[in-house]
C-alpha positions in Angstrom: -11.7 50.8 63.5 -8.5 49.9 65.1 -6.6 52.8 63.5 -9.3 55.2 64.6 -10.0 53.9 68.2 -6.4 53.0 69.2 -5.1 56.5 69.5 -8.2 57.6 71.5 -7.9 54.6 73.9 -4.2 55.1 74.3 -4.7 58.7 75.2 -6.8 57.7 78.2 -3.9 56.6 80.2 -4.0 54.4 83.3 -6.7 56.4 85.1 -9.7 54.1 86.0 -12.0 57.1 85.8 -11.0 58.2 82.3 -13.8 58.1 79.7 -13.7 57.6 76.0 -15.6 60.6 74.7 -16.7 61.5 71.2 -14.1 64.3 70.8 -11.3 61.8 71.2 -12.8 59.4 68.7 -13.4 62.3 66.2 -9.8 63.3 66.5 -8.7 59.8 65.6 -11.2 59.7 62.7 -10.0 63.0 61.3 -6.4 61.9 61.5 -7.2 58.6 59.8 -9.1 60.4 57.0 -6.2 62.7 56.3 -4.0 59.8 55.6 -6.4 57.5 53.8 -8.5 60.0 51.9 -8.9 58.8 48.3 -7.3 61.0 45.6 -10.0 62.3 43.4 -7.9 64.3 41.0 -8.1 61.8 38.1 -11.8 61.2 38.5 -14.1 61.9 35.6 -17.8 62.7 35.4 -18.4 59.0 35.2 -16.8 58.2 38.5 -18.9 60.9 40.2 -22.1 59.7 38.5 -21.5 56.1 39.6 -20.9 57.3 43.2 -24.0 59.5 42.9 -26.0 56.4 41.8 -24.7 54.5 44.9 -25.7 57.3 47.1 -29.2 57.7 45.6 -29.7 53.9 45.8 -28.6 54.1 49.5 -31.2 56.9 50.2 -33.9 54.6 48.7 -33.0 51.8 51.2 -30.3 49.8 49.4 -27.4 49.5 51.9 -25.4 47.3 49.5 -25.5 47.3 45.7 -24.0 45.6 42.7 -22.5 47.2 39.6 -25.6 46.2 37.6 -27.8 48.1 40.0 -25.6 51.2 40.0 -25.2 51.2 36.2 -28.9 50.9 35.7 -29.6 53.8 38.1 -27.0 55.9 36.4 -28.2 55.0 32.9 -31.8 55.8 33.8 -30.9 59.1 35.3 -28.6 60.1 32.4 -31.3 59.3 29.8 -33.9 61.4 31.6 -31.6 64.5 31.3 -32.1 67.0 28.5 -29.3 67.0 25.9 -28.2 70.4 27.1 -27.4 69.0 30.6 -24.3 67.2 29.2 -24.9 63.8 30.7 -23.5 61.1 28.4 -24.5 57.5 28.8 -21.2 55.5 28.9 -21.1 51.9 27.7 -21.1 49.2 30.4 -17.4 48.1 30.0 -16.3 51.7 30.3 -18.5 52.3 33.4 -17.3 49.0 35.0 -13.6 50.2 34.7 -14.5 53.4 36.6 -16.5 51.4 39.1 -13.5 49.0 39.6 -11.2 52.0 40.2 -13.6 53.2 43.0 -13.4 49.8 44.6 -9.6 49.7 44.3 -9.5 53.1 46.1 -11.7 51.9 48.9 -14.4 54.4 48.1 -16.7 51.4 47.4 -16.1 48.4 49.7 -16.9 44.8 49.0 -19.6 43.4 51.3 -19.1 39.7 51.9 -17.3 37.7 49.3 -16.7 38.4 45.6 -19.1 37.0 43.0 -17.9 34.9 40.1 -19.5 37.5 37.9 -17.8 40.7 38.9 -20.8 42.8 38.0 -22.7 41.1 40.8 -20.2 41.6 43.6 -22.0 43.4 46.4 -20.5 46.6 47.5 -21.3 49.5 49.8 -20.0 53.0 50.3 -16.6 53.1 52.1 -17.0 56.9 52.8 -19.8 58.8 54.4 -22.8 59.5 52.1 -22.4 63.3 52.7 -18.8 63.0 51.3 -20.2 61.8 48.0 -22.5 64.9 47.9 -19.5 67.1 48.6 -17.5 65.6 45.8 -20.5 66.0 43.4 -20.7 69.6 44.4 -17.0 70.5 44.4 -15.3 68.3 41.9 -14.3 70.1 38.6 -15.7 67.2 36.5 -19.1 67.5 38.0 -22.1 69.2 36.3 -25.1 71.0 37.7 -27.5 68.1 36.9 -25.4 65.7 38.9 -25.2 68.0 41.9 -29.0 68.2 41.9 -29.5 64.4 41.6 -27.0 63.5 44.3 
């Protein structure tokens, strides 16, 4: 928040009548995103599917989720797809590695403290939900079934 709001507040100057408007805040946010945007070039279908699961869980009321919840949602969705859709079900250790990479990049953010069992650490989206939908639509590793689910 500091990195986004500080430039907007600093631009106000010493005038007592100056107001902090939405346009100034959006300018700061856009500048911050340009510097801190995660690199998605190395992401696989699995990265996108796990993010899609977080987004779908969020739309159903889960603000914060665990890896177990995300993996179950992804696995259930992938198993419902016809074989022609090309939606593999990755094993849990492989999926956790991709999940951990998303946490490391800040795309998923730890909520509260870390759990002793890493699969149960509570996380939330660190990017707007609509960004996940954009990635699912535009990323080369995505597939049509994923785009429709997310």
